[in-house]
N, C-alpha and C positions, 0 to 999 in steps of 0.2 A: 504493500500500500504506500509506504513512504517513497519507494523508488518511483512509482507511477505518478505520485503527486509532484515530485520534483521535476517531471517533464513538462509541466504546465507552462511555467514562465519562459523557458527557452523556446517552446513551440510558438510563442507569440511572434517571434521574429522569423519563422520559417514558412509562413504562408504566402510569400511573395512580397513581404515588407510593405503592405499598404500604409500610406502615411497616417490614416485615421484609425489604425489598430489601437485599442485602449491600452495604456500603460499599466493600469490597475483594473483587475477584474471586478465586475459588479458582484455584490453579495449574493444575489440569487444564482449567479453562475457558479461561484465557488461552493455554495451550499449544494448545488446540483452535482458538481464534480464529486464532492465528498460522499453523497449518496450513491452515485453511479459506479465509482471505482470498485465497489465490492462485487458487482455483477457484470460489468462490461469491460472488455479488453480494449484499450484505446487503439490497439493495432489491428482490430478487425476491419475488414475491407468493405463490408456492406451490412445492411439491416437484415435481421433474421426474417424468415418467411412465416406468415400465419396461415394455417390450414392449407399447406402446399400451394399457396398463392391463389387458390380458387375462392375469390370473395365476391364473385358476381351476384350470387344469391343474397349475400348480405346487402349489397348495394341496391338490389331490386326491392328489398323490403325496407330500406332505410327511409326515414321521414325526410332526410335531406335531399333525396334524389330529385323530387319534383322541383323544389326551389332552386337547386343547383342547375338543373336542366334549363330552367327558365332564363338563367344567366349564362349559360354555356357559351353562347356566341361572344358575349362581352368578355368572359374570362379568357377565351381563346385569343381574342383581339389584344387584350392586355399582355398576355404571355408572349404572343408573337411580336408585337410592336416593341416591347421593352427587353426581349431576350430572357424571359423568365419561364419557369415551369410552375404550374399551379397544381395543387393537390387538395383533396378533401379526405379527412380521416373520420372514423367513428369515434365513439367515446373512449375506446381502448387504445387509440393511437395507431390503429391499423389503417393504411391508406386504402380507400375504396375507389377513388377516381382521380385521374390526372389529365392534364392537357398541356400543350406547349409545342414549340417548334421542334423539328426533327433533331437538330443538333443538341438542344438543351435536354430533350427527353432521353437521348442516348447517353448523355453524361449522367443524367439522374438515374437511369437504369443500372449503371455500373455500381452504384451504391444501394441499389434496390429501393430507390425513391420512386416506387411504382405500386400499382394495386397489389395488395397482399403483403407489402413490407410493413414490419412492426417498428414504430418510431416512438414508443413510450420510453420513459427514462430507464426502466429496468432492462429494455432490449437494446437501446441505442444511445444511452447516456444523455449528456447535456445537448439539447438542440431546441430550436424554437417551438416545435410542435409539442415536445414533452413539457416544456415550461408553460406553454399556454394551457395545456390540459391540467397541469398540476395547480396553477395559480388561478385559472379562470379569467385571466387578463391577456390582452395582446402582448406579444413578445417578439423580440428579434435576437438572433444570435449571429455574430460576425466572425468569420474566419476561424482562428485558433481558439475562440471561446468554445467551440465544439469539443467535446471530450474525445471523440474518435478522429484520429489524424486524417483519415481519408476525406473528412468533411472540411478540412482547413481551407480549401479553395472556394468555399461556399458562403453565402449570406442568405439568411432565411427570415421572412417576415410572416407572422401568424396572428390570427385572432380566433378565440374560441367561439363556437356557434351555440347560442343558448336557445333552448326551446321555450315555448310560451310559459311553462312552469318554472323557468329559471335554470333548469338542469342543462349541463353541458352535453351536447349531442355529438360534438366532434370539433374539428379545427379546419379553418381555411388557411392555406399556406401559399405564399409566393416566394420562390427561391431562384437564385441565380449565382453566378460566380462573383467573388468579392469585388472585382474590378468593375462590375456593372451595377453595384449598389446605387440606390437612388433615394434621395430624401423624401420623396412623395410615396414611396412604396408602402410604408406603414399606413398612411392615411387612405391609400387605395384599398388595402386589405380591410381596414375598419369599415369603409363605406360599402364594400361588397358584402361583408359579413352582415351588416345591418339590413341589407336588402334580402339576404337569405332568411334572416330571422323574421322579417316582415312577411315573407312568403310562407313561413311556418305558421305565423299567426293567422294568415288568410285561410290556410288549409284547416286549421283548428276551428275557425269560425264556420267554414263551410260544413265540416263534419258535424259540428254541434247543431247547425241549422237542419241538416238532413235528419238528425235524430229527433228534432222537435217536430219536423214536418215529413212524416214517412210517406205520405201520399205522393205518387209520381205526378209530374206535369203531363197533361194530355194536350197535344197541339193538333188542331184541325185546320189544315191549310189547303185542302182540295175542295174547290167550289165555295170556299168560305175563308175566314181568317180570324181565329180566336184560340185562346188557351184556357184551360181550367185545371184546377187541382182539388181533389176531394169533393167534386160536384159544384165547386164555386168558380165562377168566371174570374179570371185574372184581369186586373185593370191595365191592359196593354194597348196603347194607341197603335195605329197601323204600322208605323215605322219600326216599332219594337217587335211587332209580330213578324215583320220581314227579317229582322235580325235573328230572332229565335228560329225562324224557319231555315235560314241559311246555316246557322250553327248546328241544327239538327241534321241537315242533309250532309254536312261536311264535318264529321266528328273530330278530324285532326285539327280543325280550327283555322283561324285566319290571322295573318299579321294585321296590325291596325290599318296600314295603308291599303291592303288588299280588300279588307272588309268595307272600308270607307268607299272605295271605288265600286264595289259590288252594290252598295246602297245608293250612291249619288252619281256615279259615272263622272262626267266632266262638270257637273254643276258646282258653282262656287259656294261650298258649304264650309263654315268655319270649323276649326278643330274643337272649339268649345261646344258647339252644337252637337257634334258627333259624340264627344265624351259625355255630354249630358244624357243622350239617348242610352249609351252603354251603362251609365251609372243608375239610371232609373230601372232598366231591365235587370241589372244585378240585384238591386234592392228588392224588386218584386219577386225575384226567384230565390231570395234568401242568400245571395252571394254565390249562386251556382254558375257564375261565368268567370273563368280565369282572367287575370289581368295580364297586360302586356301582349301575350299571344292569346287572342280571344278564342275560347273553346268552352263547351259545357262541361261542368265537373260532376253533374248528376245525370242519370238517364232521363230522357224526355221521350215519351211515346208520341210518335208523329205518323199521321196517316200516309203521308207521301213516302216516308221511309219504309213503311209496311208494304206499300205497293212495289217499291223497288226490290225489297227482299223477296216478295212473292215471285216477281219476274225472274229473279236470279235462280230461284228454285224450279222454274218452269211451271209455276202454279198460276196459270192465267185466270182460272176461275176466282181465286182469292183476290188477285190483283184487280179484276173488274169490279168485285164487290166493294173494295176499298176506294176505288177511283171514282169519286163523286163529281168530278169536274176539274177544270184547269187549276193550277197552283196559284193561290192568292190572286183571283181574277182581276182585282182592282189595282194591283201593283204594277208600277212601271220601273221598279228598281232593276238595273242591268243584271245583277246576279239572280234575281227571281225570274226574269224573263228567260235567262239561259236555262235554268232548271225546269221552268215550265215547258219549254220546247223539248228538253230531254225526256221528260216524263210523257208528254203527248206522243212523241215518236216511239218511245219504248212500248207503251201500251198498244198503240196502233199496230206496230210490227208484230207483237204477240198475237193480236187478234187475227191479222192476216195470215199468220203461220198456223193458226189453230184449225183443226178439222171439225170443230163443234160449231154448228150453226148458231147455237145460243149465244156464243161469244160475239159473233158479228151482229146479231140482233140487238144485244144489250148495248154494245158500243155504238151501233148505228143510231140508237135513240139519243145518245149524248153528242154525237157528231153528225147532225142531219145533213151537212153539206159534203160529206166524204163519199164520193161516188165509188171509190175502190172498195170500201167496207160494205156498201150495199150490194155491189156486184158479187163480192165474196159470199155474202149471205145467200144470195140467189143460187150460186153455184153449189152450195152445201145443202139447200133445202130440197126435199123431194118434190116432184111435180104436183103431187096431190096435197102438199102441205098448205093448209089454209093461211099460213103466215106469209106466203109469197105475195099476196095482195098488199099487205102492210109494207113489205120491203119494196115492191114495185112503186108504190106511192111515194116512199121516201126517195127512191132513185129518180123518179120523174121530177120531183121538186128540186133535188140537188142539181140535176142537169139544167133546169131552167135558170138556176142561179149562176 
């Protein structure tokens, strides 16, 4: 122990001699060294592996996954632009997710700064991740402040991620080589961590609201436009019914710009008007619309979606029972018009491909001007079928138009 401790001060001059290496170690660093030297060999070359490195199942179940994914593009941008590698750990200090440029990720992987690597104090000694986990506060460790010599070329900036109940759920880290250290790195980590924590609070509110309101939202948008829950009509104006319809039809969601274009096209609508519509819809649904990337966070039963699913199964009979008319017939929103056309064509093609005259008869009632549908019905009906007169009348009227 005494021999290992004596290596600390000389090591401060061996990391490339950066001018801002501290001449005196901070107390939290020296205390961490004292705790670590009993279990960690400063000469080890990389972090030990947890569970053979297979932690994807832990990441899939982690409450951090959703909020981190919402910021993934920004985290990648920060890492790429500044030459950093970013990581997220769980509460044990095991890395679950990383991102960064190819060069920095390769350097990080040499010391197992990668998913599955253990970076708690007992496994990897003094480092910023282990300090942030132990203290519950943001932390940075520079160069030879690291206990393990293999990390002396690095600088790390971390902040613990707290859940809504105050419990530390993991750590967000930005790391790079000491010569790329930046005075704004710590404030960047703090800001990103605050946004992850806000995302965790949003998820908690959504889950609580779902528990309070177990009844699903039912959206009727074929031949009409309204939504209800538990038998009560929701107070949604037409624009918000359009938004809800688009979100139901595209479960992967929309970027703000794409959704705005789908609603307004080239019309000069202010950002505040668009945000007000989204805020009202989110409140009405009890927070069931994700922020930043707009998507539904609870199931919504939608008649248009049911028609599409029936067509995918080849169940034309069910599709025609559900298809009560065009999608939001009064809407002129570009995104709605596109989906309206898609549904109309899909149903019509299914009818024309069907060998059951009942399908053409039923659809012909809703599409009185569709000559091809009436002709298809006549081709399927027997010559002595009394319904031929009805179809001939429809066909004659359609031809006159």
